[in-house]
N, C-alpha and C positions, 0 to 999 in steps of 0.2 A: 504494500500500500504506500502510495506517495503521501508524504506529509506536506502541509501548507503552512508557511510562516505567515502570521497575521498580526497587524497592529492591535495592541490591547484595547485601545479606545474603541475600535470597531466592534468589540464584543461587549461593550458597555462598561468597561473599567474606567473610572474617573481619573485618568492619568494625563490628560491634556494640560497645557500650560496654565489654563484657568481653573483646573480641577474638575473639568467636565469630561464627558464621554462623547462619542460620536457613533453610538450603536447603530448597527445596520440590522434590519429584520429580513434581509434577503433570504429566500428559501435555500439558496446554495450554501450559505454559511450555516444555516440550521442543519442541513443534511451533513455537511462536513463535520460539524460539531458532534452530531450523533455518531458518526463513523469514527470519531477519535482522531481525525486528521490534523486538527488545528494545533499549531505550536505558537504560543502567544509571546509577543515581545513588545516592549516599549523601549526603544534605544535610549531615549532621553532619561528615563527613570533608571534604566540599567547602568547608565553612566553616573548616576548619583545626583542628578538635578532634582530639586524639590518639586512638590505639588502643593499649592500652585507655585508658579514661577513667572517671571516677566516674559512677555512674548519675545520671540527671537526670530530673526530673518537673516538670510545670507545677504551680506552687504553688497551694494553697488552693482546690482543686476548680475551677479556672478552665479555659479552653480555649485552643487554638491561636489562634483568632480574637482572644481577649482579649490574648494576647501580641503579635499583629500590631498591635493598636490601642494598645499600650503600657499596657494595664490589668492585666497579669499578668506574672509572671516565670517563666522556666525556671531552676530551681535544681538544682545538683548535691547529692548527699547530704551533702556537706561544707558546704553553704550558699553556695557560689560561684554568682553570677548569670551564666548563660551564654545569656541571652535574645538578645543581639546575634548570637551565632554561629548560633543556631537560625533567626533571621529571615534572616540572610545566606544560610544554606544553602537555606532555602525559596525565596528570591528567585533563587538560582542554578538550582535545579530548575525553577522556572517559566520562566526564560530559555531553558533547554534545551528545555523542552516547546514554547514558542512558536517557537523556531527550527526545530523539526521538525514544526510544526503538529500536535502530539500532542493527542489528545482523550480519552485513557484512560490511567490509571495504576494500577499494582498496587503497593501500599505495605504495609510491615510493620505489622500490627495491634499496638496497645498502645504503640508508640513515641511519645515526646513530639514527634517530628517527623512521623512517618508514620502514626500510628494514624488510622483513618478512622471507626470506629464506637465505639472506646473508647481511652482512655489511662489512665494511673494518676493517682490523685487528689492527689498531692503529699505524701502522708504516708510514702512509702517502706515501706508495709506490704503492698503487692500488691493494694490495693483498686482495682478498676476503676471508671472514671468515664465515662459515655456522652457523650464529646465527641471532637472531632478534634484531632490534633496540628497543629503550626505549618505544616509543608509541606502536609499534606493539606488544611487549611483554605484556604491560599493558592491551591492548585490548584483546589479546589472553587469558590472565589469567582471564579476566572478561567474557569469553565465547563468545566473538565476533570473527567470522571467518574472518581472514585477508588474502587477496590475494594481489599479486603485479600486476603491469600493464602488466606483462608477462603472467598472468593467467586469462585474462578477459573472455574467453569462459567458463572456469571452474567456475568462479564467477557467470556468467549468469545462468549456470545450477544449481548452489547452490541456487541462489535467486529464480529461478523457483520452486525448491523443497520446499523452505520455504513458498512460496505463495500457493503451492498445498496443503501443510499441514495445512495452516491457510487461507482458502479463505475468501474473503470479504463477 
């Protein structure tokens, strides 16, 4: 059975920067939960960031890959650099994925850690930027297919394809 790495907030855990969750009631997640496929992670909490915490964005319209390469910073709204924590959390998520041979992840869109098709541009104005967050980029670069909570049907089809290629 293929496991699926998933952002904790999508399962209703109140781990987001403001202490909230972003629970999804999509039937795919319910089925995967019943099947025992879901491996839960919050990279920011794993790295030791508190709940709640100031909002953070990748500065200057940069990307998670830029942060991983040391070319950009993740800054809190108060200006504090939390890049090291974001990189640490991403590395912990990747270690979990490797330990379970995970090939698919469902991560929270828009997050500076988990956003896969967009993050925010670093201006703290709600402006979307078409880049991946730190964890999403690290997982993608390791060959793990990353989907957002907005792509669960596509993720289910991808998982079915993986299992068809490698049946039990």
